[in-house]
C-alpha positions as a printed Julia matrix, in Angstrom:
248×3 Matrix{Float64}:
 93.51  115.29  100.36
 91.64  114.66  103.86
 92.03  112.18  106.44
 89.56  110.21  107.21
 89.09  108.99  110.84
 86.27  106.01  110.98
 84.82  104.17  113.69
 82.22  101.01  113.23
 79.92   98.97  115.76
 77.46   96.79  115.11
 75.85   94.89  117.99
 72.73   92.53  118.49
 71.03   94.41  121.12
 68.32   93.38  123.71
 65.79   91.84  122.23
 66.81   89.7   119.17
 69.02   86.53  119.03
 70.48   87.11  115.71
 72.36   90.43  114.27
 71.39   90.83  110.57
 72.87   94.2   110.3
 76.36   94.22  108.65
 79.11   97.17  108.02
 81.35   97.51  104.9
 83.8    99.9   106.93
 86.15  100.86  104.18
 88.15   97.64  104.08
 86.35   95.44  106.75
 82.98   93.62  107.37
 81.85   94.39  110.58
 79.19   92.47  112.43
 78.81   92.17  116.02
 82.01   93.69  116.39
 83.72   97.23  116.67
 86.09   98.64  114.14
 88.66  101.88  114.06
 90.85  103.16  111.45
 92.2   106.23  109.41
 93.49  106.68  105.77
 94.42  109.33  103.76
 92.26  110.05  100.56
 95.12  111.14   98.5
 96.51  107.24   98.46
 92.81  105.87   96.78
 91.07  106.84   93.9
 87.85  104.97   95.22
 86.36  103.15   98.64
 82.85  102.52   99.85
 81.41  102.6   103.38
 78.1   100.94  103.46
 75.59   99.45  106.04
 72.86   96.88  105.45
 70.07   96.08  107.76
 68.8    92.37  106.77
 65.58   91.15  107.15
 64.12   87.26  107.03
 63.84   84.67  108.45
 65.98   81.92  109.96
 69.27   83.55  109.32
 68.21   84.85  105.79
 68.72   88.26  106.91
 72.44   88.11  107.59
 73.19   86.34  104.54
 71.48   89.09  102.4
 73.12   92.09  104.23
 76.43   90.22  103.79
 76.09   89.25  100.33
 74.75   92.97   99.15
 77.93   94.3   101.14
 80.4    91.63   99.78
 79.38   92.23   96.16
 79.55   95.87   96.55
 82.8    95.92   97.63
 84.14   93.64   94.82
 81.84   95.53   92.31
 83.76   98.78   93.2
 86.77   97.87   93.05
 86.42   96.57   89.74
 84.9    99.7    88.3
 87.12  101.03   85.12
 88.83  104.35   85.95
 87.76  107.61   84.78
 84.06  107.05   84.62
 82.5   110.19   84.16
 79.78  111.19   86.7
 76.68  109.95   84.39
 78.52  107.04   83.46
 79.3   106.0    87.3
 75.52  106.64   88.01
 74.35  103.97   85.52
 77.05  101.66   86.61
 76.01  101.93   90.04
 72.06  101.53   88.96
 72.91   98.56   87.0
 74.74   97.0    90.14
 71.78   97.46   92.07
 69.52   95.62   89.38
 72.21   93.04   89.4
 72.33   92.31   93.3
 68.51   92.91   93.65
 68.33   89.94   91.52
 70.9    87.7    93.15
 69.54   88.42   96.81
 65.52   87.58   95.29
 66.68   84.65   93.39
 68.55   83.31   96.45
 65.43   83.41   98.47
 63.4    81.91   96.29
 65.89   79.09   95.68
 66.34   77.89   99.14
 63.39   77.9   101.36
 65.14   78.82  104.7
 65.98   82.03  102.91
 62.3    82.88  101.76
 61.47   86.92  101.32
 64.86   87.77  102.57
 65.97   90.91  101.91
 68.13   94.11  103.12
 68.49   98.07  103.15
 71.39   99.57  102.01
 73.08  103.12  102.8
 76.44  104.2   102.3
 78.9   106.64  100.65
 81.05  105.81   97.68
 84.23  108.04   96.82
 85.25  107.58   93.24
 87.98  109.97   91.13
 87.88  112.35   93.91
 83.86  112.83   94.34
 81.79  111.68   96.72
 78.47  109.97   95.97
 75.71  108.52   98.6
 73.35  105.91   97.63
 70.07  104.52   99.97
 67.51  101.65   99.06
 65.36  101.33  102.56
 65.43  102.98  105.45
 68.78  102.78  107.05
 70.07  106.49  107.24
 72.67  108.94  106.29
 73.45  111.94  108.45
 75.83  114.77  108.62
 77.41  116.77  111.8
 78.52  120.17  110.41
 79.17  123.24  112.66
 77.57  121.21  115.53
 74.05  120.88  113.33
 72.8   117.15  112.72
 71.51  116.74  109.15
 69.34  113.52  107.82
 70.87  113.62  104.19
 69.18  110.57  102.91
 65.27  109.92  102.49
 63.4   106.98  104.13
 61.8   104.63  101.95
 59.0   104.0   104.42
 55.55  103.68  105.07
 56.06  106.22  108.12
 57.76  108.71  105.67
 55.2   108.46  103.04
 52.76  109.37  106.07
 54.77  111.94  107.44
 54.47  109.74  110.72
 57.65  109.44  113.25
 56.57  106.33  115.5
 58.21  102.73  116.01
 57.57   99.48  113.94
 58.32  101.2   110.56
 57.31   99.35  107.42
 59.83  100.14  104.28
 58.44  100.29  101.05
 61.75   99.64   99.14
 64.83   97.4    99.87
 67.06   95.1    98.01
 65.73   91.31   97.39
 62.09   90.08   99.49
 60.23   90.05   96.66
 60.96   93.85   95.68
 60.41   93.93   92.01
 60.28   97.82   91.68
 63.43   98.09   94.3
 65.16  101.33   93.08
 68.03  103.3    94.95
 69.1   107.06   95.31
 72.32  107.44   94.19
 73.52  111.17   93.99
 76.38  113.19   93.84
 77.29  115.5    97.21
 76.26  118.74   95.97
 78.75  120.37   98.48
 82.17  119.45   99.39
 83.18  117.54  102.83
 84.51  120.19  104.97
 87.39  119.2   107.41
 85.46  119.26  110.42
 82.33  117.6   109.09
 81.55  114.19  110.49
 78.83  112.11  108.82
 77.38  108.93  110.33
 75.39  106.26  108.78
 73.16  103.65  110.61
 70.49  101.27  110.75
 67.03  101.67  112.47
 68.07  100.56  115.57
 69.67  103.38  116.29
 67.05  106.38  115.1
 64.3   104.41  116.21
 65.88  104.34  120.17
 67.68  107.58  120.17
 66.17  110.68  119.03
 68.0   113.13  116.11
 68.27  115.68  119.16
 70.13  113.21  121.84
 72.02  111.71  118.57
 73.49  115.26  117.78
 74.27  116.0   121.5
 76.41  112.8   121.55
 78.22  113.54  118.69
 79.08  116.95  119.57
 80.37  115.25  122.68
 82.84  113.18  120.79
 80.95  109.99  120.68
 82.25  107.13  118.5
 80.24  104.52  116.69
 79.81  102.51  119.61
 79.08  104.78  121.97
 75.9   105.4   120.02
 75.18  101.79  119.7
 75.69  101.92  123.69
 72.83  104.84  123.68
 70.59  102.56  121.69
 71.19   99.83  123.68
 70.27  101.74  127.14
 67.03  102.97  125.85
 66.07   99.63  125.34
 67.86   98.12  122.37
 64.73   96.58  120.58
 66.66   95.96  117.06
 69.99   95.21  116.06
 72.02   98.45  115.89
 74.81   99.37  113.6
 76.53  102.58  113.24
 79.69  104.08  111.58
 81.29  107.38  111.57
 83.95  108.99  109.84
 85.18  112.54  110.25
 86.79  114.73  107.92
 90.6   115.99  108.88
């Protein structure tokens, strides 16, 4: 049994005029807003916390991120009880294939949404086990004993080349004509421990604020909106969205 304390914030930044990010903050979709809540895991047999960073012309990116997270929320809620780990993984992979087709088809059908797509990163709690998922270059971090660790692997050209710089090009996403789209989906190999803080973010954070500064801010008690503030203070070149949840 654990208490989860969650904060989420999504901001348009200093340069963009439209926010294509969206957060599924447990029970609320968050865009250009802030949200905080807390809940006990013993009261639920499943929940999902996820973030999507949309892309595409006009307002297509915000449609892709919104549709993906809404679809994910309903899908997880409708999963049958008692699935084994392998069965759950198979079900989530089937969901990924389905939503990739839905987003891609919508982009083909409507000229205003051509090539729309989105990243996806998130944590799923199901049957007293935690899992993480990733498609694209949004990230999952864990702060444990004062040390910050990136748990997800960026699906990006920079990562393939071993480089760290701005203007990254992703190699995987949902939609946007990505025919070979894939999703990392793994059960956490170690337990969520009391005192751990998990953070998911769009690249609008980590492109603007280095990991050592993120670590310092989190150790100083920063919430999701504080991290967004730091990215905006550094220039805010992109939309920035952060969701943090601490285990108590």
